[in-house]
LUMRO-971229 format. One line per 10 residues: for each residue x, y, z of C-alpha. Coordinates in Angstrom, 3 decimals. Example, Ala and Ser with C-alpha at 12.3 -4.5 7.8 and 13.67 -1.06 7.14 Angstrom:
<pts>
12.300/-4.500/7.800 ~ 13.670/-1.060/7.140
</pts>
This chain:
<pts>
71.580/30.465/48.234 ~ 72.744/27.029/49.424 ~ 71.498/23.774/47.938 ~ 68.951/21.789/49.957 ~ 68.802/17.996/50.434 ~ 66.707/17.531/47.293 ~ 69.267/19.416/45.196 ~ 72.017/17.238/46.601 ~ 70.002/14.114/45.823 ~ 69.545/15.210/42.217
73.212/16.170/42.027 ~ 74.233/12.620/42.881 ~ 72.473/11.450/39.701 ~ 72.466/14.512/37.382 ~ 74.883/17.238/38.577 ~ 74.126/19.596/35.687 ~ 70.391/19.462/36.280 ~ 70.935/20.178/39.985 ~ 73.128/23.176/39.170 ~ 70.511/24.573/36.767
67.853/24.098/39.439 ~ 69.876/26.054/42.043 ~ 70.655/28.878/39.588 ~ 67.008/29.121/38.546 ~ 65.896/29.415/42.157 ~ 68.489/32.159/42.743 ~ 67.230/34.105/39.719 ~ 63.628/33.769/40.872 ~ 64.467/35.040/44.361 ~ 66.310/38.034/42.856
63.230/38.967/40.820 ~ 61.006/38.839/43.881 ~ 63.199/41.278/45.814 ~ 62.320/44.993/45.790 ~ 62.360/48.241/47.691 ~ 60.988/48.140/51.200 ~ 59.284/51.455/50.467 ~ 57.262/49.744/47.736 ~ 56.178/46.850/49.943 ~ 52.468/46.432/50.628
51.092/45.362/53.954 ~ 49.699/46.530/57.260 ~ 52.404/49.170/57.737 ~ 51.639/50.859/54.403 ~ 47.870/50.485/54.525 ~ 46.176/53.740/53.564 ~ 49.252/55.134/51.820 ~ 47.950/56.573/48.540 ~ 50.646/57.228/45.953 ~ 49.007/57.736/42.551
51.193/57.704/39.466 ~ 49.503/60.751/37.931 ~ 51.456/63.401/36.045 ~ 52.574/66.649/37.649 ~ 50.101/68.637/35.549 ~ 47.233/66.400/36.678 ~ 48.145/66.760/40.350 ~ 48.606/70.541/40.103 ~ 45.388/70.880/38.128 ~ 43.462/69.278/40.985
45.228/70.870/43.966 ~ 47.045/73.961/42.650 ~ 44.362/76.577/43.303 ~ 43.595/75.273/46.818 ~ 47.293/75.091/47.719 ~ 47.726/78.674/46.553 ~ 44.728/79.947/48.541 ~ 45.748/78.126/51.724 ~ 49.342/79.311/51.553 ~ 48.219/82.905/51.071
45.950/82.569/54.084 ~ 48.845/81.221/56.171 ~ 51.161/84.031/55.065 ~ 48.482/86.548/56.042 ~ 47.813/85.043/59.470 ~ 50.714/82.809/60.482 ~ 53.901/84.651/61.517 ~ 56.167/81.701/60.743 ~ 54.877/81.359/57.177 ~ 55.233/85.107/56.668
58.804/85.042/57.999 ~ 59.793/82.080/55.813 ~ 58.612/83.862/52.667 ~ 60.379/87.064/53.720 ~ 63.677/85.243/54.392 ~ 63.636/83.578/50.979 ~ 62.798/86.800/49.137 ~ 65.382/88.833/51.043 ~ 68.130/86.345/50.219 ~ 67.187/85.681/46.584
66.648/89.338/45.647 ~ 68.000/91.556/48.413 ~ 68.665/94.995/46.931 ~ 68.192/93.569/43.441 ~ 69.844/91.427/40.759 ~ 71.627/94.036/38.664 ~ 72.503/93.765/34.935 ~ 75.660/94.961/33.241 ~ 75.998/95.181/29.455 ~ 78.873/93.008/28.267
79.139/93.477/24.509 ~ 82.876/94.211/24.655 ~ 82.348/97.705/23.263 ~ 82.949/100.037/26.211 ~ 81.118/102.946/24.608 ~ 78.045/100.839/23.803 ~ 78.085/99.163/27.213 ~ 78.156/102.487/29.057 ~ 75.329/103.803/26.873 ~ 73.131/100.742/27.425
73.810/100.686/31.185 ~ 72.940/104.370/31.530 ~ 69.766/103.881/29.473 ~ 68.712/100.878/31.561 ~ 69.358/102.812/34.775 ~ 66.996/105.574/33.611 ~ 64.382/103.053/32.484 ~ 64.293/101.175/35.803 ~ 62.517/104.071/37.534 ~ 59.580/103.966/35.066
59.361/100.272/34.182 ~ 56.375/99.446/36.427 ~ 53.050/99.560/34.552 ~ 51.373/100.415/37.877 ~ 53.753/103.338/38.344 ~ 54.764/102.461/41.908 ~ 57.936/100.325/41.914 ~ 61.242/100.408/40.102 ~ 62.813/97.382/38.412 ~ 64.334/96.051/41.617
61.103/96.551/43.548 ~ 59.365/94.502/40.850 ~ 61.954/91.766/41.369 ~ 61.004/91.597/45.049 ~ 57.272/91.466/44.246 ~ 57.750/88.802/41.566 ~ 59.953/86.649/43.789 ~ 57.438/86.948/46.621 ~ 54.626/85.770/44.352 ~ 56.809/82.921/43.100
57.490/81.696/46.649 ~ 54.075/82.365/48.174 ~ 51.750/81.433/45.301 ~ 54.106/79.143/43.402 ~ 54.135/81.137/40.167 ~ 53.702/84.603/38.699 ~ 53.276/86.110/35.237 ~ 55.046/89.206/33.898 ~ 53.569/90.754/30.760 ~ 55.429/92.982/28.323
53.621/96.256/27.711 ~ 54.926/98.284/24.774 ~ 54.205/102.005/24.975 ~ 54.046/104.878/22.532 ~ 56.973/107.211/22.008 ~ 54.675/110.053/23.102 ~ 54.453/108.560/26.609 ~ 57.836/110.108/27.393 ~ 59.492/106.963/28.778 ~ 63.278/106.484/28.444
62.427/103.245/26.601 ~ 58.838/102.639/25.363 ~ 58.360/99.538/27.511 ~ 56.762/98.693/30.860 ~ 56.204/95.504/32.859 ~ 52.868/94.337/34.255 ~ 52.893/91.802/37.079 ~ 49.934/89.380/37.071 ~ 49.084/86.886/39.780 ~ 48.745/83.236/38.835
44.942/83.525/39.205 ~ 44.821/85.406/35.882 ~ 45.571/82.138/34.069 ~ 42.347/80.444/33.008 ~ 42.836/76.976/34.509 ~ 39.629/75.716/32.887 ~ 41.313/75.841/29.473 ~ 42.606/72.293/29.161 ~ 42.384/69.753/26.376 ~ 43.208/69.343/22.702
43.395/72.485/20.564 ~ 43.930/71.684/16.902 ~ 47.306/70.053/16.517 ~ 48.393/71.438/19.896 ~ 46.996/71.237/23.381 ~ 45.939/73.370/26.352 ~ 47.186/72.689/29.880 ~ 45.530/74.782/32.606 ~ 45.447/77.935/30.491 ~ 48.791/77.459/28.718
48.671/76.692/25.013 ~ 51.352/74.438/23.480 ~ 52.101/73.885/19.810 ~ 52.511/70.378/18.298 ~ 56.206/70.175/19.324 ~ 55.485/71.180/22.943 ~ 56.603/74.816/22.751 ~ 54.539/77.404/24.590 ~ 52.458/79.356/22.129 ~ 50.050/81.442/24.226
48.691/82.101/27.710 ~ 44.932/82.350/28.174 ~ 44.442/85.237/30.589 ~ 41.408/86.736/32.284 ~ 40.842/90.426/31.708 ~ 40.411/90.933/35.471 ~ 41.340/88.970/38.577 ~ 38.707/86.194/39.027 ~ 38.576/86.941/42.752 ~ 37.766/90.600/42.219
34.018/91.306/42.580 ~ 34.159/94.258/40.195 ~ 36.084/92.245/37.626 ~ 33.526/89.421/37.728 ~ 30.736/91.895/37.070 ~ 32.655/93.247/34.070 ~ 32.907/89.802/32.387 ~ 36.327/89.326/33.954 ~ 35.873/85.534/33.891 ~ 36.274/85.448/30.124
39.775/84.775/28.858 ~ 41.701/85.330/25.664 ~ 45.107/84.158/24.412 ~ 48.203/86.318/24.780 ~ 51.308/85.298/22.760 ~ 53.906/83.514/24.864 ~ 56.554/85.948/23.593 ~ 54.771/88.643/25.633 ~ 54.817/86.674/28.906 ~ 57.543/85.701/31.358
56.258/82.808/33.482 ~ 58.300/82.516/36.685 ~ 58.020/79.355/38.798 ~ 60.119/76.486/40.131 ~ 60.102/73.340/38.027 ~ 60.332/70.309/40.285 ~ 59.025/67.994/37.594 ~ 58.147/68.589/33.939 ~ 55.055/70.520/34.955 ~ 53.515/73.500/33.178
52.699/75.436/36.371 ~ 54.166/75.858/39.837 ~ 53.085/75.246/43.418 ~ 53.789/77.233/46.618 ~ 57.195/76.546/48.094 ~ 55.644/75.836/51.492 ~ 53.272/73.164/50.155 ~ 54.987/70.289/52.054 ~ 54.338/71.985/55.415 ~ 50.912/73.555/54.937
49.379/70.969/57.287 ~ 52.217/71.393/59.788 ~ 51.663/75.151/59.892 ~ 47.940/74.671/60.403 ~ 48.488/72.024/63.103 ~ 50.877/74.349/64.936 ~ 48.252/77.102/64.807 ~ 45.627/74.754/66.241 ~ 47.993/73.495/68.934 ~ 48.909/77.007/70.032
45.220/77.966/70.187 ~ 44.401/74.883/72.279 ~ 47.364/75.612/74.546 ~ 46.223/79.213/74.971 ~ 42.676/78.131/75.891 ~ 44.075/75.601/78.352 ~ 46.273/78.223/79.979 ~ 43.343/80.617/80.288 ~ 41.251/77.874/81.850 ~ 43.997/77.011/84.307
44.307/80.664/85.239 ~ 40.640/80.859/86.200 ~ 40.842/80.287/89.974 ~ 37.247/79.559/91.034 ~ 35.445/78.547/94.208 ~ 32.324/76.383/94.329 ~ 30.188/75.956/97.413 ~ 28.986/72.330/97.676 ~ 26.513/70.604/99.976 ~ 27.675/69.110/103.247
26.568/65.569/102.369 ~ 26.818/63.266/99.378 ~ 23.155/63.555/98.491 ~ 23.397/67.307/98.083 ~ 26.644/66.998/96.154 ~ 24.802/64.889/93.593 ~ 22.896/67.946/92.411 ~ 26.106/69.778/91.392 ~ 24.895/70.468/87.788 ~ 22.600/73.109/89.242
25.358/75.648/89.952 ~ 24.532/79.342/90.054 ~ 26.507/82.496/90.728 ~ 25.791/85.114/93.406 ~ 22.964/86.585/91.292 ~ 21.263/83.239/90.811 ~ 22.336/82.829/87.139 ~ 23.365/79.390/85.929 ~ 27.133/79.020/85.578 ~ 28.136/77.739/82.111
31.786/78.812/81.947 ~ 34.581/79.607/84.344 ~ 35.824/83.127/84.911 ~ 38.691/84.410/87.071 ~ 37.559/84.960/90.659 ~ 34.221/83.160/90.141 ~ 32.328/81.909/93.226 ~ 29.482/79.514/92.335 ~ 26.883/77.958/94.604 ~ 25.313/74.525/94.451
21.864/74.123/96.025 ~ 22.159/73.713/99.734 ~ 25.870/74.316/99.542 ~ 27.726/74.628/102.825 ~ 31.291/73.582/101.912 ~ 33.618/75.692/99.696 ~ 36.232/74.158/97.392 ~ 38.779/75.705/95.024 ~ 39.872/74.270/91.702 ~ 43.469/73.088/91.380
44.949/74.024/87.963 ~ 47.336/71.370/86.655 ~ 50.398/72.580/84.805 ~ 51.622/70.490/81.878 ~ 54.969/70.881/80.136 ~ 56.338/70.072/76.703 ~ 54.998/73.124/74.904 ~ 58.434/74.551/74.094 ~ 59.839/71.217/72.896 ~ 56.855/70.549/70.635
56.946/74.007/69.104 ~ 60.688/73.825/68.502 ~ 60.327/70.441/66.792 ~ 57.446/71.759/64.672 ~ 59.448/74.799/63.615 ~ 62.346/72.562/62.596 ~ 59.923/70.685/60.337 ~ 58.514/73.913/58.916 ~ 61.961/75.357/58.243 ~ 62.936/72.168/56.402
59.784/72.383/54.282 ~ 60.562/75.966/53.273 ~ 64.291/75.143/52.826 ~ 65.176/77.901/55.305 ~ 67.566/77.417/58.256 ~ 65.772/77.149/61.584 ~ 67.763/80.077/62.986 ~ 66.691/82.388/60.142 ~ 63.066/81.295/60.413 ~ 62.781/81.841/64.166
65.600/84.224/65.054 ~ 66.563/81.748/67.787 ~ 70.372/81.684/67.980 ~ 70.582/80.128/71.433 ~ 71.663/76.712/70.122 ~ 74.417/77.828/67.734 ~ 77.901/79.256/67.832 ~ 79.985/81.063/65.228 ~ 81.244/77.923/63.508 ~ 77.916/76.107/63.397
75.943/79.068/62.031 ~ 78.619/79.706/59.413 ~ 78.586/76.060/58.318 ~ 74.789/75.966/58.380 ~ 74.527/78.945/56.071 ~ 76.802/77.407/53.432 ~ 74.165/74.982/52.152 ~ 71.435/77.644/52.306 ~ 73.551/80.063/50.274 ~ 74.291/77.344/47.746
70.554/76.797/47.341 ~ 69.972/80.546/46.946 ~ 72.724/80.643/44.307 ~ 70.985/77.867/42.380 ~ 67.628/79.651/42.539 ~ 69.162/82.908/41.318 ~ 71.145/81.480/38.406 ~ 69.000/78.517/37.369 ~ 65.511/79.900/37.965 ~ 65.040/83.618/38.504
67.609/84.987/36.044 ~ 66.651/82.683/33.117 ~ 62.895/82.967/33.694 ~ 62.582/86.670/34.487 ~ 65.758/88.723/34.145 ~ 66.841/87.372/30.758 ~ 63.440/87.902/29.023 ~ 63.150/91.409/30.468 ~ 66.639/92.334/29.216 ~ 65.726/91.002/25.777
62.505/93.050/25.778 ~ 64.450/96.116/26.898 ~ 67.122/95.913/24.181 ~ 64.529/95.207/21.487 ~ 62.425/98.200/22.550 ~ 65.505/100.456/22.795 ~ 66.651/99.351/19.332 ~ 63.180/99.864/17.844 ~ 63.193/103.376/19.327 ~ 66.534/104.074/17.647
68.462/104.458/20.905 ~ 70.949/101.594/20.457 ~ 72.384/100.108/17.230 ~ 71.510/96.447/17.916 ~ 68.446/94.595/19.292 ~ 70.673/92.121/21.129 ~ 73.274/93.149/23.703 ~ 75.043/90.524/25.845 ~ 74.549/90.993/29.563 ~ 76.071/89.876/32.856
74.007/89.713/36.038 ~ 75.186/90.537/39.546 ~ 73.048/89.065/42.354 ~ 73.230/90.730/45.783 ~ 76.137/89.821/47.988 ~ 75.782/87.707/51.109 ~ 76.602/89.596/54.263 ~ 79.765/88.212/55.831 ~ 79.611/86.607/59.252 ~ 83.231/87.699/59.698
83.960/90.522/57.185 ~ 87.692/90.600/57.904 ~ 88.194/86.904/57.127 ~ 86.132/87.137/53.948 ~ 88.082/90.215/52.825 ~ 91.375/88.415/53.390 ~ 90.081/85.403/51.449 ~ 89.168/87.681/48.526 ~ 92.603/89.322/48.684 ~ 94.347/85.950/48.581
92.164/84.850/45.653 ~ 93.126/87.954/43.678 ~ 96.824/87.610/44.528 ~ 96.838/83.898/43.646 ~ 95.112/84.520/40.327 ~ 92.072/82.350/41.052 ~ 89.749/85.390/40.916 ~ 89.899/88.777/39.254 ~ 89.201/92.087/40.909 ~ 86.107/92.435/38.722
84.769/89.085/39.966 ~ 85.265/90.089/43.594 ~ 83.488/93.417/43.037 ~ 80.632/91.678/41.208 ~ 80.326/89.229/44.116 ~ 79.639/92.244/46.313 ~ 76.586/93.013/44.169 ~ 78.147/96.053/42.455 ~ 79.112/96.931/38.886 ~ 82.901/96.482/38.538
83.168/99.129/35.814 ~ 81.310/101.665/37.947 ~ 83.429/100.874/41.010 ~ 86.715/101.099/39.146 ~ 85.621/104.371/37.526 ~ 84.710/105.699/40.965 ~ 88.118/104.675/42.327 ~ 89.868/106.371/39.412 ~ 87.834/109.556/39.915 ~ 88.579/109.540/43.660
92.296/109.066/43.038 ~ 92.302/111.897/40.498 ~ 90.586/114.164/42.982 ~ 93.092/113.263/45.702 ~ 95.969/113.972/43.300 ~ 94.453/117.314/42.390 ~ 94.242/118.231/46.066 ~ 97.748/116.933/46.743 ~ 96.537/114.357/49.277 ~ 98.155/110.982/49.873
96.313/108.276/51.810 ~ 98.728/106.367/54.018 ~ 98.278/102.673/54.785 ~ 97.389/103.794/58.301 ~ 93.807/105.131/57.983 ~ 94.495/107.609/60.802 ~ 97.013/109.498/58.676 ~ 96.342/111.657/55.679 ~ 99.359/113.533/54.350 ~ 99.544/116.373/51.922
102.250/116.472/49.288 ~ 105.092/118.785/50.311 ~ 103.534/119.713/53.636 ~ 103.033/118.468/57.158 ~ 100.522/115.769/58.006 ~ 96.953/117.040/58.157 ~ 96.103/114.425/60.736 ~ 99.060/114.477/63.134 ~ 99.493/111.170/64.985 ~ 102.348/112.561/67.087
100.180/112.411/70.185 ~ 99.277/108.816/69.526 ~ 101.614/106.448/71.426 ~ 100.564/103.578/69.196 ~ 101.554/105.536/66.125 ~ 104.945/106.420/67.658 ~ 105.509/102.805/68.562 ~ 104.602/101.694/65.050 ~ 106.974/104.271/63.500 ~ 109.911/103.265/65.696
109.419/99.579/66.351 ~ 107.702/98.190/63.262 ~ 110.361/96.837/60.881 ~ 107.939/97.266/57.989 ~ 107.572/100.972/58.696 ~ 110.671/101.805/56.700 ~ 109.850/99.537/53.786 ~ 109.103/102.488/51.535 ~ 112.645/103.864/52.091 ~ 114.377/100.498/51.861
114.485/99.268/48.231 ~ 115.717/95.819/49.223 ~ 112.929/95.352/51.720 ~ 110.376/96.689/49.270 ~ 111.572/94.252/46.600 ~ 111.418/91.433/49.083 ~ 107.860/92.338/50.025 ~ 106.840/92.567/46.372
</pts>
């Protein structure tokens, strides 16, 4: 800030006072500056931005957001596809556990026991463990949250481990339970102790939206210890409950539905080619509201091929439908907005690949896969997989099937399908050869158990040795020890050319070349 004439006048008499005056004005101007987004005026009139807590906002809008999103998923194909894309990428074939205690015997025993238990873990008796993962993830995305309850069973039930999982929709939480409770507090059905730790969940006995449940006093709730519940939802703030992932674009989805309906009605109206017989003079044309069809019935709506008559009509006229454009551009722009709200690439949401090439789709998927990675490792595994594994090991230990109630575990999320499998395979090979990744890490990245894969490879190799078979580097050739080739490539010109012209073909017989290659 430059000094004005008054500052210079003061400076001629009292320079220090003038300097203090200029500095004070600079400090005052700095304090009055702020963010343009926080400015108030005509441009921001009507912009409501309350400073309420996340729990307060969710308490007011959570149930309505959940109901509206469910309605959109039922009736709007784009909402249904967005939820499906997220679930398919987060869960896929399933996030698989692998015991990692360091004791190979114990790890194999626990893994085999868990594999048997997965088929009977559903309290409803319909899904296996990985099917429950899909259902739970779907509820998390669509409704914003889901509850999983531990159900201990009797030894006489004949389960591999006396434990099952019951999936409960978020509606089972009694949202009316809020306020102070002794030294703790209740927040929308979740009970916290004095230090803020979850102590219990107040659950309805039946779904509040079920007519039969309401008749059976299903609206009453009772507390269930928090140790028996896994509450799965995305924490965007320090809130106690979640919201649907598509909440930012609920209005956009509804507006797109309304626009498409209006466009459809307009198209139908334009397609109704009609003819109206008018009077031959202006006076008779003035009575146009009295228009009847051939049977003398008043015409109230257009229909294809309609011929209507005005009183005294002698002149026939046809309507001229007017075509308007912009439908495709508007819908594409709306779908871009919707895909951003769901955090799903536009191409995956719509299946429209007309605007992309190999490089752009590969680059576009990088950020999406990074987001899916974060959801898997920072949300779904800690909130659901880890508690379930703890419940499983505790139940197996209590049943006397394993020696310890705690067994370390490693999780293997499903692999991402490669856009170019050959390039990804070569990248994995280079990572292993350079020492930046281990073979076990690469196998786990494929969504498989490294121990099981390596054991399968060893068993296959043993079987090949027992049969005297040797697999050549060329997949077309399988040789048998001490005998002729079982798959003879002698009629294959390419094979002959490779045998005679390829310098690497004799590497096995040339120790120097083999050493050089190694």
